[in-house]
C-alpha positions, -999 to 999 in steps of 0.1 A, spaced: 781 -356 -101 757 -370 -127 721 -380 -117 721 -413 -98 704 -443 -114 705 -469 -86 684 -498 -98 650 -505 -84 644 -540 -95 606 -537 -102 607 -505 -122 642 -499 -136 644 -465 -119 673 -449 -100 672 -436 -64 680 -399 -59 672 -395 -22 670 -416 9 649 -403 39 658 -420 72 633 -415 101 639 -427 136 618 -424 167 609 -439 201 577 -459 205 561 -460 239 533 -483 250 504 -464 266 485 -497 274 496 -533 276 504 -549 243 509 -584 228 533 -589 199 530 -627 195 546 -654 174 515 -675 167 527 -704 189 517 -719 222 542 -723 250 542 -745 281 535 -715 304 509 -696 283 486 -700 254 498 -668 237 535 -660 244 553 -629 233 576 -628 204 612 -626 216 646 -622 199 661 -657 198 696 -644 205 691 -626 239 654 -628 247 645 -592 242 609 -583 232 606 -581 194 583 -559 174 587 -571 138 589 -546 109 562 -566 91 537 -559 120 545 -522 119 542 -521 81 509 -539 81 494 -515 107 505 -483 90 495 -495 55 460 -503 68 458 -469 85 470 -451 53 445 -470 32 416 -461 55 428 -425 58 428 -421 20 397 -442 11 376 -444 42 366 -474 63 351 -506 49 314 -504 43 292 -517 71 319 -542 81 314 -562 50 347 -566 33 376 -542 27 377 -516 0 398 -526 -30 431 -507 -30 437 -487 -62 472 -491 -76 474 -453 -79 468 -448 -42 494 -435 -19 494 -468 1 501 -487 -31 529 -464 -42 545 -465 -8 542 -502 1 540 -518 -34 513 -536 -52 503 -560 -80 491 -545 -113 473 -565 -140 487 -561 -175 477 -574 -209 504 -582 -234 496 -599 -267 461 -609 -254 477 -625 -224 469 -612 -189 496 -612 -163 504 -595 -130 533 -571 -125 548 -567 -90 560 -534 -77 581 -536 -45 578 -514 -14 598 -482 -13 596 -480 25 620 -502 45 610 -508 82 634 -524 107 625 -548 134 624 -531 168 641 -547 198 627 -536 232 641 -543 267 641 -576 285 605 -576 293 589 -579 328 556 -593 315 520 -594 326 497 -624 323 460 -620 317 431 -644 314 405 -642 287 372 -660 283 342 -660 259 308 -655 276 277 -672 263 251 -645 257 222 -669 266 235 -683 299 259 -654 307 285 -680 318 318 -690 303 317 -711 272 333 -745 271 369 -746 258 370 -708 254 393 -699 283 428 -687 274 457 -667 288 479 -641 271 513 -627 279 515 -589 276 542 -562 277 533 -536 304 526 -499 297 557 -478 294 577 -503 274 597 -487 246 610 -497 212 633 -478 188 618 -473 154 636 -469 121 622 -462 86 639 -456 53 621 -442 23 636 -445 -12 628 -416 -36 630 -427 -72 647 -405 -98 617 -410 -122 619 -420 -158 597 -413 -188 565 -433 -186 574 -446 -151 553 -444 -120 573 -415 -107 578 -396 -139 565 -364 -123 577 -347 -92 542 -347 -79 541 -385 -76 574 -384 -58 560 -358 -33 531 -381 -27 555 -407 -13 567 -383 13 531 -372 21 521 -408 26 550 -414 49 541 -383 70 505 -393 73 514 -428 85 540 -415 110 517 -389 123 491 -416 130 517 -434 151 527 -402 169 491 -393 179 481 -428 190 457 -434 161 474 -466 151 473 -496 174 498 -525 173 496 -561 181 467 -583 192 433 -570 205 440 -534 196 403 -528 191 398 -537 227 423 -513 242 455 -532 239 485 -520 219 478 -483 222 511 -465 214 526 -431 209 559 -420 193 582 -392 202 618 -380 197 617 -380 159 649 -376 139 648 -371 101 679 -375 79 676 -366 42 704 -381 20 705 -365 -14 725 -391 -34 734 -367 -62 755 -348 -37 789 -364 -29 788 -354 8 754 -370 14 763 -401 -6 794 -406 15 775 -399 47 750 -426 39 777 -451 30 795 -443 63 763 -443 84 768 -407 96 743 -378 95 739 -356 65 737 -319 64 699 -319 64 692 -335 98 663 -324 120 649 -335 153 617 -328 172 585 -341 188 562 -335 158 569 -352 125 548 -326 106 574 -299 114 603 -321 102 588 -331 68 563 -313 46 528 -311 61 503 -333 42 472 -318 27 453 -350 20 418 -349 35 409 -376 60 381 -398 45 373 -417 76 340 -413 93 334 -424 129 312 -417 159 329 -413 193 316 -413 229 339 -399 256 325 -403 291 337 -401 327 321 -425 351 322 -425 389 322 -455 414 308 -436 443 293 -461 468 300 -492 447 328 -516 440 343 -532 409 361 -566 406 375 -577 373 394 -607 385 431 -611 378 441 -647 375 478 -640 383 484 -622 416 514 -617 438 524 -639 467 503 -631 498 475 -616 478 438 -625 485 422 -653 464 407 -627 441 422 -593 433 412 -567 408 430 -566 375 460 -543 373 483 -532 344 515 -513 350 508 -514 388 474 -495 384 439 -509 386 422 -508 352 389 -512 334 398 -537 307 386 -530 272 376 -566 267 354 -565 298 337 -533 288 332 -544 252 316 -577 264 292 -558 287 283 -534 259 276 -562 235 254 -581 259 234 -550 268 231 -539 232 217 -574 222 191 -572 250 180 -538 238 177 -549 202 157 -580 212 134 -559 234 127 -537 204 119 -569 185 141 -560 157 143 -586 129 176 -606 130 189 -590 162 221 -612 163 230 -602 128 226 -565 136 249 -568 166 274 -589 147 277 -562 121 287 -538 149 308 -559 172 321 -586 148 311 -622 141 313 -645 171 334 -677 171 303 -694 186 285 -688 153 310 -708 133 295 -740 121 314 -772 123 308 -809 114 318 -807 77 298 -775 70 315 -743 58 327 -720 86 313 -685 86 337 -656 78 348 -638 109 348 -600 108 365 -574 130 345 -553 154 336 -517 143 332 -508 179 365 -498 194 368 -496 232 396 -481 252 414 -496 282 417 -470 310 430 -468 346 407 -463 376 419 -432 394 415 -425 431 401 -459 439 405 -477 473 413 -514 476 400 -534 506 399 -571 514 366 -588 520 363 -623 534 335 -645 521 322 -680 528 298 -703 511 269 -715 534 254 -750 533 217 -745 527 208 -777 546 228 -771 578 230 -734 577 267 -736 585 299 -729 566 306 -751 536 339 -770 540 368 -755 520 347 -726 507 362 -697 526 379 -672 503 388 -635 502 384 -608 476 401 -574 470 379 -553 447 383 -516 439 359 -495 460 348 -461 447 350 -428 466 337 -394 457 369 -388 438 371 -421 419 368 -416 381 369 -439 351 373 -423 317 358 -444 288 362 -439 251 340 -458 226 343 -454 189 320 -467 161 335 -469 126 314 -461 96 283 -455 117 247 -457 107 220 -437 125 204 -467 141 238 -479 154 245 -445 169 212 -445 187 218 -480 200 253 -471 213 239 -441 231 212 -462 247 237 -489 257 261 -463 273 232 -448 293 226 -481 310 260 -478 326 249 -445 341 219 -461 359 195 -443 337 
């Protein structure tokens, strides 16, 4: 059969191979894949399939996450949290996902669009049994909740699964085209393997608040099908939706496709610590308990008590700010904002321009509390004038009490670290050890 020339609209090239990759995505922590709307029941509802109500993970969300990961893998993190690096049109991310390229013809400048060569399907999960969780912004000055900053969010529990499907188009290459050489076509496969390996190993988070421990995933059960469209058997198999001769399955994507040799350009600093709760208790209040529960119960996810990443990050930020102010550093708030991200409270209103918000460079994990004991305590508010119980102020709590075996594993990562920031993060973490 002569060489195939299936038209790619943006480049006039043919397709000689289609690589179809499928896998099973599993949530390791709770996740929120939202629709940007507010419902009657919650401020941030999950995105569901309108036909049957199944949880929906859109292909656009997956594509955005793995493109961002691939760009950072190839070029490194943004510098000091101030803006993203400009993506080169010769980069692997640009070749795989498409890009705009400026051209000058007859002294006139224009932009030429190149489409994505990677197709990603929407993923439908099961009918979700969801979790609800409260969130709030704490004022660093008063250490109390800020006005109009309380919200709730609907989450998918850990263990939820989604079937993933990717299809990579390999161009035939033409003289003067982007994929004229076989090396550039091999770069497409290398870019795909790097991105999928990031999903497999949990380096790519999905959904909202992934820098605070939500949306941590892993992928297993890979299947790779390579359709060589210049071969009649593979072409007919692709048209029929059946498997080609070259079909492989396994848990590691790097054994099913060529192993990438691109060096990881990212730089980060990571603290991994194991804390105990011996002789103390912990109560991160859950706003949505079960019938018959005490008035205040500790937060759970997937039926297990957890240390929420948002709670730990808030405590880290507050402690770090106190340390910086104690050292009398110039512009302490700005120093902390560069690490933990700009706060909404710093946005100016009343006709002035709003400050640009930035993502946190401090990533905090969400981890379960192992071997803890839950006990109910009854409490009452006393009237300071009469010395008796205050009317209507009797309530009960159910915190997690630590034992000698209770452990909490914490993982804190700082992207693109500076020496001063590393020292501050160490000093902040030590405060949680009572040192």
